[in-house]
TIKE-846485 format. One record per residue (C-alpha): residue number from 1; residue in one letter; x, y, z. Coordinates in nm, 4 decimals. Example, Ala and Ser with C-alpha at 12.3 -4.5 7.8 and 13.67 -1.06 7.14 Angstrom:
REC, pos, code, x, y, z
REC, 1, A, 1.2300, -0.4500, 0.7800
REC, 2, S, 1.3670, -0.1060, 0.7140
END
This chain:
REC, pos, code, x, y, z
REC, 1, M, 0.0000, 0.0000, 0.0000
REC, 2, V, 0.1096, 0.3574, -0.0636
REC, 3, N, 0.1452, 0.5525, 0.2609
REC, 4, I, 0.1852, 0.9297, 0.2287
REC, 5, I, 0.3107, 1.1743, 0.4895
REC, 6, F, 0.1887, 1.5202, 0.3896
REC, 7, G, 0.3814, 1.8307, 0.4958
REC, 8, D, 0.7027, 1.8384, 0.6925
REC, 9, Y, 0.8879, 1.5240, 0.7929
REC, 10, K, 1.2269, 1.5115, 0.9605
REC, 11, G, 1.2916, 1.1440, 1.0399
REC, 12, D, 1.6480, 1.0122, 1.0367
REC, 13, N, 1.5605, 0.7888, 0.7407
REC, 14, Y, 1.4161, 1.0750, 0.5316
REC, 15, I, 1.5781, 1.1623, 0.1983
REC, 16, S, 1.4804, 1.5203, 0.1133
REC, 17, N, 1.6830, 1.5370, -0.2093
REC, 18, P, 1.6381, 1.1989, -0.3794
REC, 19, D, 1.8019, 1.3232, -0.7008
REC, 20, M, 2.1365, 1.3899, -0.5330
REC, 21, Y, 2.1060, 1.0857, -0.3063
REC, 22, F, 2.0544, 0.8585, -0.6085
REC, 23, D, 2.3643, 0.9944, -0.7822
REC, 24, N, 2.5768, 0.8910, -0.4853
REC, 25, T, 2.4152, 0.5661, -0.3717
REC, 26, Y, 2.2420, 0.3816, -0.6581
REC, 27, Q, 2.3178, 0.0131, -0.6984
REC, 28, D, 2.4082, -0.1278, -1.0403
REC, 29, E, 2.1690, -0.4205, -0.9892
REC, 30, W, 1.8750, -0.1781, -0.9574
REC, 31, L, 1.9516, -0.0453, -1.3040
REC, 32, E, 1.9870, -0.3908, -1.4557
REC, 33, S, 1.6295, -0.4798, -1.3601
REC, 34, S, 1.3382, -0.4818, -1.6019
REC, 35, L, 1.1443, -0.2633, -1.3563
REC, 36, A, 1.4015, 0.0181, -1.3693
REC, 37, K, 1.4084, -0.0060, -1.7492
REC, 38, E, 1.0278, 0.0261, -1.7620
REC, 39, I, 1.0347, 0.3236, -1.5233
REC, 40, V, 1.2943, 0.5144, -1.7281
REC, 41, K, 1.1189, 0.4326, -2.0560
REC, 42, D, 0.7822, 0.5524, -1.9253
REC, 43, I, 0.8873, 0.8593, -1.7258
REC, 44, D, 1.1816, 0.9844, -1.9337
REC, 45, K, 1.0960, 0.8304, -2.2727
REC, 46, S, 1.4530, 0.6959, -2.2767
REC, 47, E, 1.6179, 0.3544, -2.2926
REC, 48, L, 1.8106, 0.2376, -1.9868
REC, 49, E, 2.0820, 0.0230, -2.1456
REC, 50, G, 2.2536, -0.0634, -1.8180
REC, 51, P, 2.3910, 0.0891, -1.5005
REC, 52, N, 2.6122, 0.3319, -1.6913
REC, 53, L, 2.4179, 0.4259, -2.0035
REC, 54, V, 2.0835, 0.5776, -2.0945
REC, 55, V, 1.9887, 0.6601, -2.4533
REC, 56, S, 1.7627, 0.9633, -2.4712
REC, 57, P, 1.5913, 1.0765, -2.7926
REC, 58, V, 1.6586, 1.4354, -2.6860
REC, 59, L, 1.9980, 1.4220, -2.5135
REC, 60, G, 2.1573, 1.1228, -2.6867
REC, 61, S, 2.3767, 0.8913, -2.4791
REC, 62, I, 2.3878, 1.0065, -2.1174
REC, 63, P, 2.5022, 0.8663, -1.7833
REC, 64, V, 2.2337, 0.7319, -1.5517
REC, 65, T, 2.2910, 1.0299, -1.3226
REC, 66, R, 2.1251, 1.2490, -1.5890
REC, 67, I, 1.7826, 1.0795, -1.5830
REC, 68, S, 1.5000, 1.2822, -1.4309
REC, 69, G, 1.4602, 1.3332, -1.0593
REC, 70, G, 1.1233, 1.1608, -1.0816
REC, 71, A, 1.2682, 0.8457, -1.2374
REC, 72, K, 1.5497, 0.8426, -0.9813
REC, 73, T, 1.3036, 0.8784, -0.6942
REC, 74, I, 1.0732, 0.6019, -0.8184
REC, 75, I, 1.3664, 0.3630, -0.8716
REC, 76, Q, 1.4874, 0.4267, -0.5169
REC, 77, I, 1.1383, 0.3759, -0.3725
REC, 78, A, 1.1161, 0.0456, -0.5612
REC, 79, F, 1.4508, -0.0893, -0.4423
REC, 80, D, 1.5356, 0.0803, -0.1108
REC, 81, D, 1.3072, -0.0137, 0.1783
REC, 82, N, 1.5191, 0.1651, 0.4386
REC, 83, H, 1.4323, 0.5262, 0.3556
REC, 84, I, 1.1359, 0.7578, 0.3191
REC, 85, Y, 1.1726, 0.9595, -0.0001
REC, 86, N, 1.0494, 1.3068, -0.0825
REC, 87, A, 0.7998, 1.2254, -0.3580
REC, 88, S, 0.7542, 1.5966, -0.4247
REC, 89, A, 1.0594, 1.5430, -0.6450
REC, 90, C, 0.8193, 1.3561, -0.8746
REC, 91, G, 0.5744, 1.4894, -1.1272
REC, 92, D, 0.2271, 1.3487, -1.1811
REC, 93, N, 0.3754, 1.1147, -1.4436
REC, 94, C, 0.5220, 0.9184, -1.1504
REC, 95, A, 0.1881, 0.8640, -0.9728
REC, 96, K, 0.1030, 0.5389, -1.1475
REC, 97, W, 0.4431, 0.4001, -1.0481
REC, 98, L, 0.3804, 0.4745, -0.6818
REC, 99, L, 0.0513, 0.2853, -0.7097
REC, 100, N, 0.2165, -0.0047, -0.8975
REC, 101, I, 0.4967, -0.0411, -0.6435
REC, 102, G, 0.2456, -0.0026, -0.3603
REC, 103, Q, 0.0562, -0.3060, -0.4910
REC, 104, D, 0.3628, -0.5236, -0.4334
REC, 105, K, 0.4830, -0.3824, -0.1017
REC, 106, D, 0.4130, -0.1145, 0.1555
REC, 107, I, 0.5892, 0.2106, 0.0738
REC, 108, V, 0.6045, 0.5363, 0.2685
REC, 109, V, 0.6723, 0.8662, 0.0928
REC, 110, R, 0.6559, 1.2319, 0.1921
REC, 111, M, 0.4735, 1.4909, -0.0207
REC, 112, G, 0.4518, 1.8670, 0.0001
REC, 113, H, 0.1793, 1.8819, -0.2633
REC, 114, I, -0.1197, 1.6797, -0.3759
REC, 115, M, -0.0170, 1.4533, -0.6611
REC, 116, H, -0.2757, 1.3642, -0.9235
REC, 117, F, -0.3260, 0.9872, -0.9283
REC, 118, P, -0.4582, 0.8653, -1.2647
REC, 119, E, -0.6515, 0.5643, -1.1395
REC, 120, E, -1.0242, 0.5982, -1.0746
REC, 121, S, -0.9904, 0.3857, -0.7640
REC, 122, F, -0.6890, 0.3179, -0.5453
REC, 123, E, -0.5932, 0.2650, -0.1840
REC, 124, I, -0.3678, 0.5219, -0.0191
REC, 125, K, -0.3123, 0.5707, 0.3509
REC, 126, I, -0.2611, 0.9253, 0.4761
REC, 127, V, -0.0092, 0.8650, 0.7532
REC, 128, N, -0.0810, 1.1986, 0.9257
REC, 129, T, -0.4405, 1.0976, 1.0026
REC, 130, G, -0.4491, 0.7206, 0.9531
REC, 131, D, -0.7268, 0.7595, 0.6944
REC, 132, I, -0.7379, 0.5388, 0.3863
REC, 133, V, -0.8679, 0.7107, 0.0734
REC, 134, H, -0.9863, 0.5481, -0.2485
REC, 135, T, -1.0280, 0.8319, -0.5000
REC, 136, Q, -0.8537, 1.1527, -0.5986
REC, 137, Y, -1.1519, 1.3471, -0.4660
REC, 138, E, -1.1278, 1.1789, -0.1236
REC, 139, L, -0.7536, 1.2441, -0.1147
REC, 140, V, -0.7878, 1.6144, -0.1946
REC, 141, E, -1.0843, 1.6558, 0.0399
REC, 142, K, -0.9015, 1.4935, 0.3337
REC, 143, V, -0.5743, 1.6822, 0.2811
REC, 144, I, -0.7598, 2.0149, 0.2650
REC, 145, A, -1.0006, 1.9397, 0.5519
REC, 146, E, -0.7163, 1.8304, 0.7794
REC, 147, R, -0.4974, 2.1246, 0.6671
REC, 148, L, -0.2066, 1.8916, 0.6057
REC, 149, L, -0.0246, 2.1289, 0.3709
REC, 150, D, -0.0540, 2.4594, 0.5597
END
């Protein structure tokens, strides 16, 4: 299940800048997985050839450290269970990946905004309140009513 902490979070396991953290800690085996290749293809419209090479239709051949912050964040969420990542580094094009990963395992992320989730129905737990929401409308309504982003 996807668990979201809205607003500030300062835990010892919190990664506020997942882009920079990825550049210094990614594991080659993450980038050799079919999941990472699908993530990069979908989010960045690029081909992840391996742990050291991405082929972008716009930028050409680039190192993996040049993929988007959103792709980096989603890859880390998928493979690193020890940290809570700042998912505000992700655009709405990452929302479906949070839901996909959350179907396989429990994940906890922090957000400073309300992400638009494309699914009509989903299951997300708002950690701040303990509420489980099932639609975008419920999510927005609860975050606003509870003033989680003031």
